Every structure is written in structure tokens, then in C-alpha cells.
N, C-alpha and C positions, 0 to 999 in steps of 0.2 A: 540581610547583610550583617556582618560581624560588627558589634559595637566596640567602643574604645576599650572597655574593661576586658572583654573576651580577647581582643587583639593583644592587649598587654599580657594577659595570662598565658596565651600561647607562645608569645615571644619569650616569656620567662622560663617556659619549660624546655625550650630548644637547647640551651647550654647543658641542662641536666641529661637530656637524651644523648647529646654528643659525648658527654663525659662517660656515660654508661657504655656507649659504643666503643670509645677509645679504651676503656677498661677491659671490655670483652676481647677486643683485638690484641691488647697487650698480654692478656692471659693466654690467648691462643698462640701468640708468638713464643711465649715462654715455654708452653707445652711442646711446641714443635722443636724448639732448641733442645729441650731435655730429651725428647725422643730421638733426635738426630745424634746427640751426644751418646746416648745409651747404645744406639745402633753402631756408631763408630767404635765404641768400647768393645761391643760384642765381636765386631769384625776383627779388631786388633787382637782380642783374646783368642779367637778362632785361628787367625793366621799365626800368632805366636805359638799356640799349642800344636798346630800342624807342623811348623818348623821343627819343634822339639821331637815330635813323633817321627817325622821323616828322617831326621838325623839319627835318632835312636835305632830305627829299623835298618837304615842303610849301613850302619856300623856293626850290625850283628854279624858274627862269623860262625861257621859250623865248627864245633869242637873237634880237634884232631884225635884226641883220646879221652873221651868222657869217662868219668868215674862210674863204676858199676853200681846199678840200682837194683831194687827188688823186681821191677817190671818196667815195661815200655808201653807207651800209648802213642799211636799215630792217628792223626785226624785226616780222613780222606780228602782229596782235592787235587791230587797230582801224582804222577808216577814216581817222581823223585822222592816224595815223602815216603812212599811205601818201600822203595828200594833202600832208603837210608835206614828205616826202621828194621827191615829184615836183616840188613847187614849188622846192625847193632845186636840183634837177637842171635845171629849166627856166631858173632864174636864173643858171646857170653856176657854182654853188658846188662842183661836182664833175664829173669827166669822164664817169663811169659810175655807175649805181645798181644795187646788188644788193638784191633783195627776198627776204629769207630766211624760210623757213618756210611757203611757199605750199602749199596742199593739192594732193596729186598729181593730183587730177581737174580742177583749174582750168587752163584753157589760157591762153596769152598773150593771145589775143583777148578772152576772158572777163574777164581781169584788167584789161586796158586799158579795156574798156567799163565795168566796175564802178567804176573809179577816175576815169573821164573824162579820162584822160591823153592827151596828143597822140600820134597814131599814129606819126608820123615819129620822135618822141623815143623812144617805146617800142621801135621797130624798131632804132634805131641804138645806143641807150645804156642799155638796161635788161636786166639779167640776172636770171634767176629760179632760186631754190634751192627744190627740192621735197623734199629729203632730210631737212632738219632737222625734228625733232619737238618740241624743247624748246629752252631757252636754251643748254644745253650743245651741242646740235646746231647751233644758230645760230652759236656761236663756232667750232666745228670747220669748218663749211662756209665761213664768212666768212674764216677763216684761209687756207684753200685758195685762195679767190678772190683775196684780197689778195696772196698770194705769187705766184700765177700772173701777175698784172699788175704785180708789183713796185711796189705803191703804198707811199708813205711816210707818208701822212696820210689819215685817214678820218673823215668826219662820221657819228656813230652816232645814229640816230633811233629812239626808242622812248618810251613813256610815262614820266613822271617817277618814278612808284613802281617801275618796272621798271629804271630806269637804273643804280642801284648794283650790282645783281647782274649786269646785262649788261656793265658795265665790268669787273667782277671776272672774269667768264668770258672775255671778249674779251682782256683784258690778259694772261691766261695763255698765250694762243696766238698773238696777233698781235705777235710779236716784231719790234721795230724800226719798227713802224708807230705813228704818233701818233694817238690817239683823241680826237676832239673831240665831247663830248656835246651832243646837241640834244634836250633833253627836251620832250615834248609834254604840255602841261598841259590836261586836260579840265575839271578842277574846281579852282578857286582855294581852297587850304587854308592859305595863309600866315598867317592870323590865328587859327589854332588851331581852325578849324571841324571838323577831323577828329575832335575829341573829342566832338562832339555829333551827328555823322553816322554812324549804325551801319554803313552800307554802306562808307563811306570807312575807318572803323576796321577793319572786317573785311578789306578789301583790303590795308591797311597791315600788319596783323598777319600775314596769310598771306604777304605778300611778305617781311616781316622774317624769318619762320621759314625761308623758302627761302634767304634771304641768309645766315643762320647756317649752314644745311646746306652751302651752297656754300663758306663759309669753312672749315668742318670738313673737307669733302672735299679741299680744297686742302692742309690740314695733313697729312691721312692720306696723300695722294698723295706729298707731299714725303718723309715718313718711309719709305714703301714704296720710293721711289726710292733713298733713302740706304741702306736695308737691301740692296736689290738690288745696288747698287754694291759694298757691303762683301762680299757673298757672291761676287760675280764676282771681286773681288780675291783672296779666299781661294782660290777655285777655280783662278785663274790661278797663284797661288803654288804650289799643290799640283802642278799640271801641270808 
């Protein structure tokens, strides 16, 4: 049986235990509140950023008479893009055209026949990139092409929803070359119709997510480069 002293000691410990439990629960509630607040903030930032992105894309228009550039680059992904780029080339808006992201199995003749482009124009002034598999690859192959020809200005042709990410990726690699966006608009959304069209909303959300990933990848790359330089400097100092 528990004697009086042991009973008194146990009873004295109970308030301490309760206090510790209350403290632990209080910290848990605080952590949950902070986590909820951070989540709400992230959701608000994502929604606000998406609104800006959708508005920017939906108000893009195809230039009626773009200024002449040294060259033209079109990123594959739709017939309208290719048609627009070939029209620009035929009208003398650029000396040469690079079609980036062509399927490896597609021949020059097949591509020319599919687009209905002029044979002579295709033979003299169209280059085909079959190595690029995505927008990053488009930028890498385009940068090589621009550098090899020493072009100073380029008209970039792609769909309006794809233009922000394309300019971001291209701008990182096409150093010294001026990019002139030529957005191709398949569906007019400048009156806010993207809010009521599920397919347009899906495309915009997907592209916005990819745009954010491209931004994040750029930040990570910059930090890694800075760390690499710092490590190289330390290594050099030790040597």
C-alpha cells in the first residue's frame, strides 16, 4: 500500500505533469496555426500570380507588322506557329528560320509538304533542330544556332501562353541577342473568357506551374553557381 509520504509526492507531481502537457499542446497549436498561415499565404501568392499570368497572356496580341530582325525562331507545338514563322520569313522579316523541336523521324521534305512552305525558301533559308525535346532544349539549341550565325536580333514565334516561359529560358542563354516576341493567338481570351473555359483554364494553370518551376530552377542554378565559384576560390587559395 502507498504510504502518506508517497501519496503526497505523487499528488504534488500531477500539476507539473499537467503543466507540461498544456505547454506541449500550446506549442502544437502554435505550430499548426503558423503552418496554416504559411499555407494560406502560399495559396494567396499562387492565386495572385496566376491571375497576373493569365491576364498577361490573354492580352497578348500578334503584331501586325513586326520590325525586321536578323533571324526567326519558331518552337514546334502547333501548325499555326509554323505557318506564322514561314509567313514572316517569306515577307523578309528575317534572313533565316530555325524550326526547333522537330521530331527526329520527320524529314525536311515531309516538313515542307506538311506546312505547304515554298520549296525554294525551305532549301535556302530554313534550318531544322531535331535535338530539342522541351523548352529548355529549344533554348539550348537556339543559342547554339544564334551564336554560330552571330545574329543580334531574333523574332521568337510560339503560342501566347507559351511565350513567357520561352522568353525566360531563351533570355538566359541568348546573351547579346535581342528577342522580339511574336505570340500566336489561337483563342481570344482578352475579355476574361479563360475563367469560363475549362480547357483554356487547364492550359493556363499547367503553363503557369511550368513557368514557376522555370523561375525556381533559375534561382537554384544561380545559387549553385555562386557556391561553385566560392569553392573554387577556396580551393585555389589552398593550392
